[in-house]
MARSEKE-528257 format. One record per residue (C-alpha): residue in three letters; residue number from 0; y, z, x. Coordinates in Angstrom, 3 decimals, m for minus. Layout:
N
{gufi: Ala; lomar: NUM; Y: Y; Z: Z; X: X} $
...
END
This chain:
266
{gufi: Met; lomar: 0; Y: m10.255; Z: m24.603; X: m37.541} $
{gufi: Gly; lomar: 1; Y: m7.394; Z: m22.390; X: m36.081} $
{gufi: Tyr; lomar: 2; Y: m7.930; Z: m20.183; X: m33.311} $
{gufi: Thr; lomar: 3; Y: m6.095; Z: m16.839; X: m32.656} $
{gufi: Val; lomar: 4; Y: m5.232; Z: m16.529; X: m29.103} $
{gufi: Lys; lomar: 5; Y: m3.672; Z: m13.103; X: m27.968} $
{gufi: Ala; lomar: 6; Y: m1.125; Z: m13.027; X: m24.817} $
{gufi: Tyr; lomar: 7; Y: 1.242; Z: m10.193; X: m23.385} $
{gufi: Pro; lomar: 8; Y: 4.414; Z: m11.184; X: m22.252} $
{gufi: Ala; lomar: 9; Y: 6.462; Z: m9.581; X: m19.485} $
{gufi: Leu; lomar: 10; Y: 9.032; Z: m10.287; X: m16.696} $
{gufi: His; lomar: 11; Y: 7.772; Z: m12.189; X: m13.576} $
{gufi: Asp; lomar: 12; Y: 9.220; Z: m11.804; X: m10.362} $
{gufi: Glu; lomar: 13; Y: 10.068; Z: m15.092; X: m9.305} $
{gufi: Gly; lomar: 14; Y: 11.489; Z: m13.895; X: m5.612} $
{gufi: Asp; lomar: 15; Y: 15.201; Z: m14.831; X: m6.196} $
{gufi: Ser; lomar: 16; Y: 14.830; Z: m14.590; X: m9.992} $
{gufi: Val; lomar: 17; Y: 13.345; Z: m13.121; X: m12.871} $
{gufi: Gly; lomar: 18; Y: 11.109; Z: m15.133; X: m15.742} $
{gufi: Val; lomar: 19; Y: 9.108; Z: m14.427; X: m18.550} $
{gufi: Arg; lomar: 20; Y: 5.447; Z: m14.960; X: m18.239} $
{gufi: Leu; lomar: 21; Y: 2.560; Z: m14.664; X: m20.658} $
{gufi: Tyr; lomar: 22; Y: m0.655; Z: m12.761; X: m19.626} $
{gufi: Glu; lomar: 23; Y: m4.369; Z: m12.437; X: m20.548} $
{gufi: Ser; lomar: 24; Y: m4.428; Z: m8.647; X: m20.472} $
{gufi: Glu; lomar: 25; Y: m2.500; Z: m5.246; X: m20.852} $
{gufi: Ala; lomar: 26; Y: m3.144; Z: m4.374; X: m17.267} $
{gufi: Glu; lomar: 27; Y: m1.501; Z: m7.646; X: m15.955} $
{gufi: Gln; lomar: 28; Y: 1.184; Z: m7.394; X: m18.396} $
{gufi: Gln; lomar: 29; Y: 2.182; Z: m3.866; X: m17.065} $
{gufi: Lys; lomar: 30; Y: 1.686; Z: m4.665; X: m13.250} $
{gufi: Ala; lomar: 31; Y: 3.913; Z: m8.030; X: m13.867} $
{gufi: Met; lomar: 32; Y: 6.851; Z: m5.936; X: m16.030} $
{gufi: Trp; lomar: 33; Y: 7.144; Z: m3.172; X: m13.329} $
{gufi: Arg; lomar: 34; Y: 7.433; Z: m5.945; X: m10.825} $
{gufi: Gly; lomar: 35; Y: 9.894; Z: m7.836; X: m12.941} $
{gufi: Thr; lomar: 36; Y: 11.825; Z: m4.827; X: m13.815} $
{gufi: Arg; lomar: 37; Y: 12.130; Z: m3.930; X: m9.696} $
{gufi: Arg; lomar: 38; Y: 13.026; Z: m7.117; X: m8.949} $
{gufi: Leu; lomar: 39; Y: 15.948; Z: m7.591; X: m11.389} $
{gufi: Leu; lomar: 40; Y: 16.934; Z: m4.297; X: m10.498} $
{gufi: Met; lomar: 41; Y: 17.194; Z: m5.584; X: m6.873} $
{gufi: Leu; lomar: 42; Y: 19.071; Z: m8.597; X: m7.802} $
{gufi: Asn; lomar: 43; Y: 21.810; Z: m6.594; X: m9.651} $
{gufi: Leu; lomar: 44; Y: 22.364; Z: m3.949; X: m6.810} $
{gufi: Pro; lomar: 45; Y: 26.222; Z: m3.906; X: m6.170} $
{gufi: Phe; lomar: 46; Y: 25.511; Z: m3.159; X: m2.413} $
{gufi: Ser; lomar: 47; Y: 23.061; Z: m4.289; X: 0.234} $
{gufi: Pro; lomar: 48; Y: 21.209; Z: m1.007; X: 1.308} $
{gufi: Val; lomar: 49; Y: 19.471; Z: m3.449; X: 4.395} $
{gufi: Arg; lomar: 50; Y: 22.967; Z: m4.587; X: 5.426} $
{gufi: Phe; lomar: 51; Y: 24.200; Z: m1.027; X: 5.582} $
{gufi: Leu; lomar: 52; Y: 21.241; Z: 0.630; X: 7.125} $
{gufi: Ser; lomar: 53; Y: 20.887; Z: m2.097; X: 10.006} $
{gufi: Ser; lomar: 54; Y: 24.197; Z: m1.344; X: 11.006} $
{gufi: Arg; lomar: 55; Y: 23.449; Z: 2.304; X: 11.330} $
{gufi: Leu; lomar: 56; Y: 20.190; Z: 2.367; X: 13.428} $
{gufi: Asp; lomar: 57; Y: 19.933; Z: 3.212; X: 16.710} $
{gufi: Asn; lomar: 58; Y: 18.090; Z: 1.447; X: 19.558} $
{gufi: Ala; lomar: 59; Y: 15.153; Z: 3.754; X: 19.066} $
{gufi: Ala; lomar: 60; Y: 14.902; Z: 3.249; X: 15.305} $
{gufi: Lys; lomar: 61; Y: 15.063; Z: m0.417; X: 15.988} $
{gufi: Leu; lomar: 62; Y: 12.333; Z: m0.431; X: 18.401} $
{gufi: Val; lomar: 63; Y: 10.105; Z: 1.319; X: 16.286} $
{gufi: Leu; lomar: 64; Y: 10.774; Z: m0.897; X: 13.277} $
{gufi: Gly; lomar: 65; Y: 10.429; Z: m3.858; X: 15.276} $
{gufi: Lys; lomar: 66; Y: 6.875; Z: m3.280; X: 15.654} $
{gufi: Ala; lomar: 67; Y: 6.030; Z: m3.898; X: 11.963} $
{gufi: Pro; lomar: 68; Y: 4.242; Z: m6.771; X: 11.198} $
{gufi: His; lomar: 69; Y: 7.188; Z: m8.322; X: 9.004} $
{gufi: Ala; lomar: 70; Y: 9.120; Z: m11.446; X: 9.963} $
{gufi: Gly; lomar: 71; Y: 11.924; Z: m8.883; X: 11.280} $
{gufi: Ile; lomar: 72; Y: 13.589; Z: m5.756; X: 10.456} $
{gufi: Ala; lomar: 73; Y: 15.313; Z: m7.114; X: 7.854} $
{gufi: Ala; lomar: 74; Y: 12.167; Z: m8.170; X: 5.787} $
{gufi: Leu; lomar: 75; Y: 10.583; Z: m4.731; X: 6.654} $
{gufi: Leu; lomar: 76; Y: 14.020; Z: m2.842; X: 5.358} $
{gufi: Asp; lomar: 77; Y: 13.785; Z: m5.091; X: 2.221} $
{gufi: Asp; lomar: 78; Y: 10.113; Z: m3.926; X: 1.469} $
{gufi: Cys; lomar: 79; Y: 11.472; Z: m0.593; X: 2.087} $
{gufi: Val; lomar: 80; Y: 13.991; Z: m0.940; X: m0.884} $
{gufi: Ala; lomar: 81; Y: 11.256; Z: m2.153; X: m3.135} $
{gufi: Cys; lomar: 82; Y: 9.390; Z: 0.891; X: m2.306} $
{gufi: Ala; lomar: 83; Y: 12.515; Z: 3.101; X: m3.225} $
{gufi: Val; lomar: 84; Y: 13.310; Z: 1.242; X: m6.426} $
{gufi: Asp; lomar: 85; Y: 9.757; Z: 1.674; X: m7.403} $
{gufi: Arg; lomar: 86; Y: 9.783; Z: 5.233; X: m6.710} $
{gufi: Leu; lomar: 87; Y: 13.152; Z: 5.709; X: m8.901} $
{gufi: Ile; lomar: 88; Y: 11.581; Z: 3.308; X: m11.719} $
{gufi: Ala; lomar: 89; Y: 8.638; Z: 5.816; X: m11.623} $
{gufi: Glu; lomar: 90; Y: 10.785; Z: 9.080; X: m12.062} $
{gufi: Asn; lomar: 91; Y: 12.815; Z: 7.718; X: m14.752} $
{gufi: Gly; lomar: 92; Y: 10.458; Z: 6.370; X: m17.362} $
{gufi: Gly; lomar: 93; Y: 8.766; Z: 3.277; X: m15.856} $
{gufi: Ala; lomar: 94; Y: 9.605; Z: m0.263; X: m16.410} $
{gufi: Ala; lomar: 95; Y: 12.642; Z: m1.170; X: m19.136} $
{gufi: Trp; lomar: 96; Y: 10.949; Z: m3.087; X: m21.882} $
{gufi: Asp; lomar: 97; Y: 14.832; Z: m3.504; X: m23.309} $
{gufi: Pro; lomar: 98; Y: 18.377; Z: m4.163; X: m22.385} $
{gufi: Ala; lomar: 99; Y: 19.882; Z: m0.496; X: m22.927} $
{gufi: Ala; lomar: 100; Y: 16.461; Z: 1.065; X: m21.241} $
{gufi: Phe; lomar: 101; Y: 17.220; Z: m1.355; X: m18.485} $
{gufi: Ala; lomar: 102; Y: 21.213; Z: m0.442; X: m18.359} $
{gufi: Ala; lomar: 103; Y: 20.150; Z: 3.280; X: m18.348} $
{gufi: Leu; lomar: 104; Y: 17.473; Z: 2.527; X: m15.127} $
{gufi: His; lomar: 105; Y: 19.970; Z: 0.544; X: m13.369} $
{gufi: Leu; lomar: 106; Y: 22.760; Z: 3.387; X: m13.437} $
{gufi: Arg; lomar: 107; Y: 20.133; Z: 5.775; X: m12.032} $
{gufi: Val; lomar: 108; Y: 18.971; Z: 3.140; X: m9.208} $
{gufi: Arg; lomar: 109; Y: 22.754; Z: 2.866; X: m8.518} $
{gufi: Glu; lomar: 110; Y: 23.156; Z: 6.569; X: m7.958} $
{gufi: Asn; lomar: 111; Y: 20.030; Z: 7.356; X: m6.141} $
{gufi: Leu; lomar: 112; Y: 18.788; Z: 4.178; X: m4.035} $
{gufi: Phe; lomar: 113; Y: 20.383; Z: 4.779; X: m0.877} $
{gufi: Asp; lomar: 114; Y: 19.036; Z: 8.188; X: m0.635} $
{gufi: Ala; lomar: 115; Y: 15.657; Z: 7.381; X: m1.781} $
{gufi: Phe; lomar: 116; Y: 15.621; Z: 4.382; X: 0.782} $
{gufi: Glu; lomar: 117; Y: 16.501; Z: 6.465; X: 3.819} $
{gufi: Gln; lomar: 118; Y: 13.588; Z: 8.564; X: 2.854} $
{gufi: Val; lomar: 119; Y: 11.063; Z: 5.778; X: 2.804} $
{gufi: Val; lomar: 120; Y: 12.431; Z: 4.259; X: 5.779} $
{gufi: Ser; lomar: 121; Y: 11.864; Z: 7.726; X: 7.569} $
{gufi: Lys; lomar: 122; Y: 8.181; Z: 7.976; X: 6.572} $
{gufi: Val; lomar: 123; Y: 7.722; Z: 4.377; X: 7.415} $
{gufi: Gln; lomar: 124; Y: 8.925; Z: 5.128; X: 11.122} $
{gufi: Leu; lomar: 125; Y: 6.423; Z: 7.821; X: 11.434} $
{gufi: Ile; lomar: 126; Y: 3.973; Z: 5.082; X: 9.896} $
{gufi: Leu; lomar: 127; Y: 4.721; Z: 2.510; X: 12.589} $
{gufi: Thr; lomar: 128; Y: 4.688; Z: 4.888; X: 15.609} $
{gufi: Ala; lomar: 129; Y: 1.482; Z: 6.264; X: 14.580} $
{gufi: Ser; lomar: 130; Y: 0.248; Z: 2.601; X: 14.277} $
{gufi: Ser; lomar: 131; Y: 1.758; Z: 1.608; X: 17.318} $
{gufi: Asp; lomar: 132; Y: m0.163; Z: 4.547; X: 19.075} $
{gufi: Val; lomar: 133; Y: m3.636; Z: 3.279; X: 17.565} $
{gufi: Glu; lomar: 134; Y: m3.156; Z: 0.016; X: 18.762} $
{gufi: Arg; lomar: 135; Y: m2.035; Z: 0.663; X: 22.033} $
{gufi: Arg; lomar: 136; Y: m5.443; Z: 3.057; X: 22.543} $
{gufi: Leu; lomar: 137; Y: m7.457; Z: 0.263; X: 20.732} $
{gufi: Lys; lomar: 138; Y: m6.290; Z: m2.203; X: 23.568} $
{gufi: Gly; lomar: 139; Y: m7.281; Z: 0.235; X: 26.270} $
{gufi: Val; lomar: 140; Y: m10.975; Z: 0.376; X: 25.192} $
{gufi: Ser; lomar: 141; Y: m12.998; Z: m1.632; X: 27.622} $
{gufi: Asn; lomar: 142; Y: m16.542; Z: m0.135; X: 26.835} $
{gufi: Ile; lomar: 143; Y: m18.815; Z: m2.603; X: 25.359} $
{gufi: Ala; lomar: 144; Y: m20.756; Z: 0.198; X: 23.573} $
{gufi: Tyr; lomar: 145; Y: m17.871; Z: 0.881; X: 21.719} $
{gufi: Val; lomar: 146; Y: m17.039; Z: m2.616; X: 19.930} $
{gufi: Ile; lomar: 147; Y: m18.368; Z: m2.111; X: 16.566} $
{gufi: Ala; lomar: 148; Y: m16.031; Z: 0.586; X: 16.290} $
{gufi: Val; lomar: 149; Y: m13.014; Z: m1.032; X: 17.680} $
{gufi: Asn; lomar: 150; Y: m13.495; Z: m4.138; X: 15.457} $
{gufi: Asp; lomar: 151; Y: m13.962; Z: m1.699; X: 12.165} $
{gufi: Leu; lomar: 152; Y: m10.524; Z: 0.072; X: 13.432} $
{gufi: Arg; lomar: 153; Y: m8.755; Z: m2.966; X: 13.899} $
{gufi: Arg; lomar: 154; Y: m9.818; Z: m4.381; X: 10.608} $
{gufi: Gln; lomar: 155; Y: m8.563; Z: m0.666; X: 8.915} $
{gufi: Leu; lomar: 156; Y: m5.246; Z: m0.860; X: 10.658} $
{gufi: Thr; lomar: 157; Y: m4.582; Z: m4.379; X: 9.531} $
{gufi: Gly; lomar: 158; Y: m5.303; Z: m3.234; X: 5.967} $
{gufi: Leu; lomar: 159; Y: m3.205; Z: m0.609; X: 6.057} $
{gufi: Ile; lomar: 160; Y: m0.257; Z: m1.807; X: 8.005} $
{gufi: His; lomar: 161; Y: 0.731; Z: m5.598; X: 6.939} $
{gufi: Pro; lomar: 162; Y: 3.682; Z: m7.366; X: 5.766} $
{gufi: Gly; lomar: 163; Y: 4.533; Z: m6.079; X: 2.297} $
{gufi: Phe; lomar: 164; Y: 2.632; Z: m3.104; X: 3.058} $
{gufi: Val; lomar: 165; Y: 5.498; Z: m0.406; X: 2.288} $
{gufi: Ala; lomar: 166; Y: 5.971; Z: m1.367; X: m1.411} $
{gufi: Glu; lomar: 167; Y: 2.616; Z: m2.147; X: m1.948} $
{gufi: Thr; lomar: 168; Y: 1.282; Z: 1.255; X: m0.876} $
{gufi: Gly; lomar: 169; Y: 4.104; Z: 3.146; X: m2.646} $
{gufi: Trp; lomar: 170; Y: 6.007; Z: 6.241; X: m2.025} $
{gufi: Trp; lomar: 171; Y: 3.499; Z: 8.597; X: m2.902} $
{gufi: Leu; lomar: 172; Y: 0.695; Z: 7.132; X: m0.810} $
{gufi: Leu; lomar: 173; Y: 2.729; Z: 6.460; X: 2.270} $
{gufi: Pro; lomar: 174; Y: 2.038; Z: 10.094; X: 3.467} $
{gufi: His; lomar: 175; Y: m1.654; Z: 9.402; X: 3.201} $
{gufi: Val; lomar: 176; Y: m1.236; Z: 6.350; X: 5.425} $
{gufi: Gln; lomar: 177; Y: m0.116; Z: 8.561; X: 8.116} $
{gufi: Arg; lomar: 178; Y: m2.937; Z: 10.774; X: 7.764} $
{gufi: Tyr; lomar: 179; Y: m5.514; Z: 7.832; X: 7.863} $
{gufi: Leu; lomar: 180; Y: m3.825; Z: 6.959; X: 11.284} $
{gufi: Gln; lomar: 181; Y: m4.230; Z: 10.297; X: 12.503} $
{gufi: Ala; lomar: 182; Y: m7.749; Z: 10.131; X: 11.466} $
{gufi: Met; lomar: 183; Y: m8.464; Z: 6.736; X: 13.345} $
{gufi: Gln; lomar: 184; Y: m6.627; Z: 8.810; X: 16.436} $
{gufi: Ile; lomar: 185; Y: m9.478; Z: 11.543; X: 16.045} $
{gufi: Arg; lomar: 186; Y: m12.223; Z: 8.986; X: 15.618} $
{gufi: Leu; lomar: 187; Y: m11.424; Z: 7.089; X: 18.872} $
{gufi: Glu; lomar: 188; Y: m11.442; Z: 10.686; X: 20.869} $
{gufi: Lys; lomar: 189; Y: m14.869; Z: 11.567; X: 19.260} $
{gufi: Leu; lomar: 190; Y: m16.321; Z: 8.136; X: 20.056} $
{gufi: Pro; lomar: 191; Y: m17.837; Z: 8.538; X: 23.464} $
{gufi: Ala; lomar: 192; Y: m19.796; Z: 11.478; X: 21.927} $
{gufi: Asn; lomar: 193; Y: m20.936; Z: 9.906; X: 18.993} $
{gufi: Val; lomar: 194; Y: m21.624; Z: 6.223; X: 19.323} $
{gufi: Gln; lomar: 195; Y: m24.514; Z: 5.627; X: 17.229} $
{gufi: Arg; lomar: 196; Y: m23.272; Z: 8.164; X: 14.568} $
{gufi: Asp; lomar: 197; Y: m20.233; Z: 6.223; X: 14.394} $
{gufi: Arg; lomar: 198; Y: m22.095; Z: 2.895; X: 13.963} $
{gufi: Asp; lomar: 199; Y: m24.094; Z: 4.550; X: 11.087} $
{gufi: Tyr; lomar: 200; Y: m21.087; Z: 5.671; X: 9.652} $
{gufi: Thr; lomar: 201; Y: m19.452; Z: 2.212; X: 9.840} $
{gufi: Ala; lomar: 202; Y: m22.625; Z: 0.413; X: 8.362} $
{gufi: Arg; lomar: 203; Y: m22.269; Z: 2.622; X: 5.404} $
{gufi: Ile; lomar: 204; Y: m18.437; Z: 1.795; X: 5.101} $
{gufi: Glu; lomar: 205; Y: m19.117; Z: m1.885; X: 5.209} $
{gufi: Glu; lomar: 206; Y: m21.801; Z: m1.792; X: 2.657} $
{gufi: Ile; lomar: 207; Y: m19.326; Z: 0.055; X: 0.322} $
{gufi: Arg; lomar: 208; Y: m16.686; Z: m2.489; X: 1.132} $
{gufi: Lys; lomar: 209; Y: m19.110; Z: m5.355; X: 0.295} $
{gufi: Glu; lomar: 210; Y: m20.503; Z: m3.711; X: m2.937} $
{gufi: Tyr; lomar: 211; Y: m16.579; Z: m3.551; X: m3.908} $
{gufi: Ala; lomar: 212; Y: m15.520; Z: m6.935; X: m2.712} $
{gufi: Asp; lomar: 213; Y: m18.767; Z: m8.776; X: m4.745} $
{gufi: Thr; lomar: 214; Y: m18.136; Z: m6.442; X: m7.841} $
{gufi: Val; lomar: 215; Y: m14.218; Z: m7.587; X: m8.097} $
{gufi: Ala; lomar: 216; Y: m15.390; Z: m10.988; X: m7.638} $
{gufi: Gln; lomar: 217; Y: m17.447; Z: m10.757; X: m10.760} $
{gufi: Leu; lomar: 218; Y: m14.424; Z: m9.350; X: m12.806} $
{gufi: Pro; lomar: 219; Y: m12.204; Z: m11.619; X: m14.804} $
{gufi: Pro; lomar: 220; Y: m9.011; Z: m12.258; X: m13.202} $
{gufi: Ala; lomar: 221; Y: m7.175; Z: m10.408; X: m15.885} $
{gufi: Arg; lomar: 222; Y: m9.249; Z: m7.126; X: m15.038} $
{gufi: Arg; lomar: 223; Y: m8.196; Z: m7.045; X: m11.565} $
{gufi: Ala; lomar: 224; Y: m5.073; Z: m5.653; X: m11.599} $
{gufi: Ala; lomar: 225; Y: m6.497; Z: m2.458; X: m13.478} $
{gufi: Asp; lomar: 226; Y: m5.950; Z: 0.960; X: m11.785} $
{gufi: Ala; lomar: 227; Y: m9.766; Z: 1.748; X: m11.860} $
{gufi: Val; lomar: 228; Y: m10.158; Z: m1.465; X: m9.741} $
{gufi: Thr; lomar: 229; Y: m7.291; Z: m0.734; X: m7.102} $
{gufi: Gln; lomar: 230; Y: m7.613; Z: 2.532; X: m6.144} $
{gufi: Ile; lomar: 231; Y: m11.286; Z: 2.149; X: m5.110} $
{gufi: Pro; lomar: 232; Y: m10.161; Z: 0.790; X: m1.469} $
{gufi: Trp; lomar: 233; Y: m8.085; Z: 4.484; X: m1.374} $
{gufi: Met; lomar: 234; Y: m11.206; Z: 6.482; X: m2.202} $
{gufi: Ile; lomar: 235; Y: m12.895; Z: 4.533; X: 0.650} $
{gufi: Glu; lomar: 236; Y: m9.780; Z: 5.313; X: 2.959} $
{gufi: Glu; lomar: 237; Y: m10.495; Z: 9.205; X: 2.219} $
{gufi: Leu; lomar: 238; Y: m14.202; Z: 8.524; X: 2.835} $
{gufi: Arg; lomar: 239; Y: m13.329; Z: 7.309; X: 6.340} $
{gufi: Val; lomar: 240; Y: m11.602; Z: 10.870; X: 6.729} $
{gufi: Ser; lomar: 241; Y: m14.505; Z: 12.373; X: 5.804} $
{gufi: Tyr; lomar: 242; Y: m17.003; Z: 10.616; X: 7.984} $
{gufi: Phe; lomar: 243; Y: m14.924; Z: 10.206; X: 10.992} $
{gufi: Ala; lomar: 244; Y: m12.062; Z: 13.194; X: 10.913} $
{gufi: Gln; lomar: 245; Y: m14.173; Z: 15.688; X: 8.897} $
{gufi: Gln; lomar: 246; Y: m11.847; Z: 18.675; X: 10.357} $
{gufi: Met; lomar: 247; Y: m8.688; Z: 17.224; X: 8.862} $
{gufi: Gly; lomar: 248; Y: m10.207; Z: 17.310; X: 4.896} $
{gufi: Thr; lomar: 249; Y: m9.817; Z: 14.924; X: 2.566} $
{gufi: Ala; lomar: 250; Y: m6.919; Z: 14.515; X: m0.522} $
{gufi: Tyr; lomar: 251; Y: m9.593; Z: 14.927; X: m3.118} $
{gufi: Ala; lomar: 252; Y: m13.563; Z: 15.228; X: m3.031} $
{gufi: Val; lomar: 253; Y: m15.082; Z: 12.263; X: m2.090} $
{gufi: Ser; lomar: 254; Y: m18.493; Z: 10.730; X: m1.295} $
{gufi: Asp; lomar: 255; Y: m20.435; Z: 7.536; X: m0.928} $
{gufi: Val; lomar: 256; Y: m22.284; Z: 8.173; X: m4.480} $
{gufi: Arg; lomar: 257; Y: m18.642; Z: 9.050; X: m6.016} $
{gufi: Ile; lomar: 258; Y: m17.268; Z: 5.439; X: m4.815} $
{gufi: Tyr; lomar: 259; Y: m20.648; Z: 3.686; X: m6.095} $
{gufi: Arg; lomar: 260; Y: m20.180; Z: 5.548; X: m9.322} $
{gufi: Ala; lomar: 261; Y: m16.517; Z: 4.279; X: m9.744} $
{gufi: Ile; lomar: 262; Y: m17.729; Z: 0.708; X: m8.455} $
{gufi: Asp; lomar: 263; Y: m20.538; Z: 0.607; X: m11.099} $
{gufi: Ala; lomar: 264; Y: m17.887; Z: 1.584; X: m13.878} $
{gufi: Leu; lomar: 265; Y: m16.028; Z: m1.425; X: m13.057} $
END
């Protein structure tokens, strides 16, 4: 008896080359095709924006960018290039599925990449400055009563700022990362007067994070790339703002109930 197996072909980013691979779901296919298109565009750039911009950075910029968790400034700038290319792909119709579409997209990227790249780097400099400020303040906390909050903040900081975070976050969410870092500063300022409340909020966040992680672990691997899955961690970041820095406001209506509903819907 014969069996029909349905698979979804897409480009596959192999680092220094691009191949073709079959995927189990459309969600995986779409994600892979986007990343494969990005890599193919980056491999076919007529110039190196990383090399060019590196030569123009002053010492102050190098000092800030050097604080990134990447393996050097060049690795960070390459991450920024990927983010800039993603932005241009999105603004020009999405991933290319045929040679003509790729040629048109390649032209648009060549024309606009450097400006987009510089804008990404500017945002990343602000983020890394804010991240460094949070890290410095965390190192200065010595009161043992604050250890739960400090550990939670360190985990949050690592989740936001890590090697590859620029492209992973994306152009449109980078300003929100800066907001989340600002909210962390406010949390630290308010902590001495709100230790127990901070602990209660931290416990709620941890319960939600565990529920989300357990749910994702039960999903078929092919479903884990779906937008409905990957958006929930950002909802949790907004919930942190509503808990610890209410005066800032959130980007949209968010609550623990809304997040649990989103998790249940998975």
